[in-house]
N, C-alpha and C positions, 0 to 999 in steps of 0.2 A: 319060271320067272322068280326073281330074288324077292325075298320078303322085305328087303331094304329099298324103299321107294324114293325117299328124299331125306337126307340127313345133312345138316350143316354144322360146321365147326371152324374155329379159328384159334390162333395162338400167336403170341409175340415172345420171341427169345432174343436177348441181345447181350452183348458182353460189355461190362462196365468200361467206359472210355473208348469204345469202338462203335459209335452209333451207326456208321455206314454199313457195318456188316449185320445189322439187325434183320431178323426175318419175321414177317407177318403174314403167313399164308392164311387165306380164307378159303375154305374147301366146301364143296357139296359132293356127296357120294350117294349114288343110287343106281336103280336097275337101268340096264341099257335100253329096255323097251318102255321107259317111263319118262317123266319130265327131265331128269338129269341126262338121260340118254339123248333126248331130242336137243337139249342145250349143247351137249357135247358135239353132236353132228353139226349143228349150226355154227360151231366154232371153227370148222374146217375152212370156212372163208377167211382170207386174211384181211386185216386192216392195217393201214400204214402205222408203223411204230408199235402196234400191239399184236404182232404176229403170234399166234398160238403154236405150241409144239407139243409133241408127245414127250412124256418123261421116259427117257431110255437110260439104261445103265451103261451102254456102250453100243457101238454098231451092231445092229441086228439083235438087240437085247431090250426090246420094248417091255416095260414092266406090265404086270397084271395085278389088279384090274387096270385096264387102259386108263391112262392119266393124261389129261390135257393141262398144260401149264399156260397161263395168260398173264403177261405183265401188267401190274396196276398202273404203272407210269409209262409214258412214251419212251421208247428206247431209241435214242437219237444218234448214237454212234456205234461203231463196230466193237468198241471196248465193252460197252454195257450189253450189247447183243451177245458177244462171246462169253460174258459172265452168266447171262441168262441160259444160254445153251451149253454151258459148260459146268461151272461150280454148282449153280443153282439147279440145273437139270439132273445132275449127278446125285446131289443131296436129296432131292424130291423122289427120284426113282429108287434110291436105296432105302429111304424112309418107308415108301409104299411096300416094297418087297419085305422089308423087315416087320411091318405090321401084318403081313400074311404069315411070316415065319412064326411070329410071337402069338398068333391067334387073335389079333385085334380085329383083322378083317378075316371073315370065314374063308378058308382055302377053297371049300367046295363051291364058293360063289364068285371066284375071281373072274370068270368069264361072263358072268351075268350082270356085273357091276361096272360102273365107270366113275371116274373122279375128275372134277374140275378144280384146279388149284390156282387162285389168283395169287401171284407172288410179287414181293416188293424187291425192287432193285434200286437202292438209293442213288440218285443222280451224282452224289458225291463220290461214288465208287470209281467212276471213270477217271478223274484226275489222279486219284491215289493209285489206281492200277497202272496208269501211263508212267508214273514215277517209280513203279515198282514197290510202293508202300502199302498196298492193300493186303490185309491178312486173308488170303483165300481160304486157308484152313479154318479160320474162325467163321468165315462166311458159310462154308460148307456145313460146319458143326451146327450153327444156328438154324440154318434152313432144314437140315436133317431133323433136329430135335423139335423144331416148330411144327414141321409137317407131320411127324408122328403124334405130337400132342393134339393137333387140330383134328387129325382123323380120329383118334381115340375119343375126344370130346364130342365129335360128331356122332359117333356110334353109341355113345353113352348119354346122349342128350344133355351135355354139360355146357354151361352151368345149368342146374335145374331151375325151374321157375320159382321154387321156394327159396333158393340161394339168392336169386336176383331180387326178390321181394325183401328178403332180410337185409340186403345190402343197398337197397334204394337210396337211403339217406347217409350211408356210411362211406360209400365209394363213389367218387366223382371221376370223370374222364381225366387223364393225365394232362391234358391241355387246358382243362378248366382253371379259371383264375378266380380266386376268392373275391376279388374286387367286383366281379360280376353279380355278386349277391348270391343268395340261396333260392332254390326252387322248391 
């Protein structure tokens, strides 16, 4: 059994002026015979608009640790489904594999661990992709970098509780409006 039972991490990466290609994975990583493994197995059941799929690098190239991708938003059309199962899937799988290659994920534990990654596909991607104006390379880059960072943060318990406490009154959510007052 892996010593990694349950670790969680997230990251947001975006390119200035290209909000629709932003990546915001939220991941859990843990032992296949623990709570993450149980949740992973439960995700094998499909739900309309939120179909989960394995992260594969290409046909017959499922990444290790086994990684299940789940969209955060309902995928309503074939364009967004194609982005999820194409650009984002490739970026996620490549990031997981590179985490193993770089030693972020212990190589000797890849068959004992699994990852669940909640991924963001901006609904605005569909219209841009339809017009041929979506920067898929940027979408790949952002998802790749954010997935690696989320895994690294999960396995390093980042941010630390000390950092969170130190920043409690210094950092506010990016959607927070000062007019709401201070807490």
